[in-house]
N, C-alpha and C positions, 0 to 999 in steps of 0.2 A: 133574936139571939145576937149577942155582942160578938164582934169579930176581934180576935186577939191579933193586933197588927205586929206584935213582936214575933209570934209564931209564923205569921204570913211572910214577914221579912226574912226569917231564917230559911223557910222553905224556898223562897225565891233565890236566896243566896246559894243554897245547895244546888238548885237546878241550874243556875248560871255557872257555878263552878264545874258541874258535870259537863255542860256544853263546851266550856272553855277547854277542859282537859281532853274531851273527845276531838275537838277541832285541832288542838295542838298535836294529838297523836296522829291524826290524818295527815297533817302537814309533815311531821317527822317521818312517817311511813313512806309518803310520796317522795320526799327528798332523798332518803337513804336508798330506796329501791331504784329510783331513777339514776342516782349517782353510780350505783353498782353496775347497772346495765350499760350506762354510757361509758364507763371506764373500760369494761370488757370489750364493747363494740369498737371503741376507738383504738384500743391496743391490737385488735385482730383485723383491723382494716375494713370494718363494716361500713357500707355507704351510708352517709347522713346519720352519724351516731347521735347528733343533737336531737333527733326525733324522740329519743328516750325521755326527754323532759316534757313532751307534749302530751297532755291527757288524752286518753282513748287511742291516739295514734302511736303511743309508746309500744303497743304490742307488736308493731311492725319491726322494731329494733330487736325485741326479744325473739320473734320468729326468725329474723335474719341470722341471729347467733345460732339458733337451733338448726337452720338449714345449712350453715357452714359446718357445724359439727357433724351432721349426718353425711355431708359430702365427703368428709375425711374418711368415713367408713364405707363409702361406695353406695350410700342410700340417697336417693333423690326425693326430696319432699318440698312442699310449698307452705310451710308453717306460717310464714309471714303473710301470705295472701289469705289463707284460711282464717287466721286470727283476726286480721284487720276487717275482712268481709263480715264475719259473724259478729264482731264487736259493733261495727257500724250499723248493721241491720238491727241488732238488739237495742242499741241506744236510740236509733231513729224510730223504731217501731213503738217502743214504750213512751218516748217523749211525744210523738205525734198523737198517739192514742189518748194520753192524758190531756193534751191541749184540746183535742176535739171534744172529749167528754166534758171538760170544764166549760168550753164555749157553749155546748148544748145546754148544760145546766144553767149557766148565766142567762142565755137567751130565753130559756123556759121561765126563769124567775121574773124577767122584765118584759115579757111579752104582754101586749095589750089584751090578749084573750086569756090572761091568767085566771080571770074570774070564772071562766067556764070550767076550769079544772080545780076550783077552790075546794070542792068536796069530793073530788074524784082522784083517788090515789093510784090509779093505773097510769102507765106511761102513754102519752099521746101517740096515736098511730103514725103521725108524720115523723116522729123521732125514733120509732122502733128500728127501722132499717139502718139509720146512721149509728145508733147505739150498738147494734149487732156488728156492724162493720168495725167500730172502735174496739169492741171486745175481741174480735178476730185479730185485728192488728196488734192489740196488746198481747194476745196469746202467741202470735208469731214472734214478736219482739222478745217475749220471755223465753221461748224455746231457743231462739238464736243466742240470747245472752247465756243460757244454761250450757249450750254447746260450746260457746266461746270459753266459758269457765273451765270445762273439761279439757279443752285443747290447751288452755293456759297452764293447767296443772301438769300436763305432759311436757310442755315446753319448759316449765320451771325445773322439772327433773332433769331434762337434757342440759339446761344451763348449769345446774349444780354438777352434773356428771362431766361436762366439758372442763370445769374448773378443778374440782376435787372429786375424782371418781369414787374413792373409797368412802367418802362421807355424803354422797349424793342422796341415798335413801334416808339417812338420818336427817339431813337438812330438809328434805321434802316433808317428812312426817312432822318435824318440828314446826315448819311453816304452816301446816294444815291443822295440827291438833293443839298447838300451844299458842295461846293468845299473845300477841305482840312480838312473836318470834320471827316473822317473815322478813322484815327489813334487815335484821341482824344476821340472818342466814345468808342473805344476798351480800351483805358487807363482808362476811367471812370468806367469800369466794371471789371477790372482785380483783384480787391481785394474783390469781393462780390460773395456769393453763395446763394443768397436769394431764388432762384428758385429751389434749390436742397433740398432733404429731410434733415431736421435738426436733429441732434442727440438728442435722448431722454434723458432728465435729470433723474438721478437716484432718486427713491422715498425713502425718509427718514421718518419713522413714527415719529409723534410728541413726544417729550420728556417732560415728566411731572416731576416736582420737587420731589425729594425723601426726605421725612421728617424722622428724626430718630424716632425709636419706643419709645413710652412713657412708663415708668415703671408703673406697676399696682398700683392702689390706695390702701393704707393700706397693702401693701405687699401681696395682694391677699386674705386678711382676710375679713370676713363679718363685716360690721359696727355694733356697739353695738345696742342692742334693744332699740327702742324708743317707749314707749307706746302711745305717742301723734300723731304718724303717722297715 
């Protein structure tokens, strides 16, 4: 069957365009979200606001903003610690599990005893234990990543609420349900602190006009006697 190279080239061009657009969107999403979190953190005096630009570790800055916001309402939380811990566990667990499984498959493919299993489609006994360990590690990483995602949604709402309380729920729903809306919701809040305690205006007592003192009448002397008074 002849291959139509024109159609194949068109398909490859479409696939390449899709990948380019997806990568550009990921970069735009990352830049706008990081810029918003960094701007708010720097304005509110959060320690090390530059961490908002570091992948994975950026959740520490978001959690710090939420901890500060809760502190203004008398609530003590450790969102930054919880978010960073769960994110690191999830990323490390999934990454290590994939690396171990890939190494096992590569080792199995290039082992000298590969001919023994040429017609045996079962997993070799010596690899069963390590594969189970990798699956367990992958499951732990996936659960930690899911828990981190839930905590991040809560912190996202607190971030919106600390900036624009009246629009917090709207921005949260838009960021969760509408594709491509998340970075623009963050950008819409980065210049506001309406949910934070506002500084008290100094009190100035009212100033009354000062009139010059009037000189006494008749230089302080008694008026002449008037018998008809």
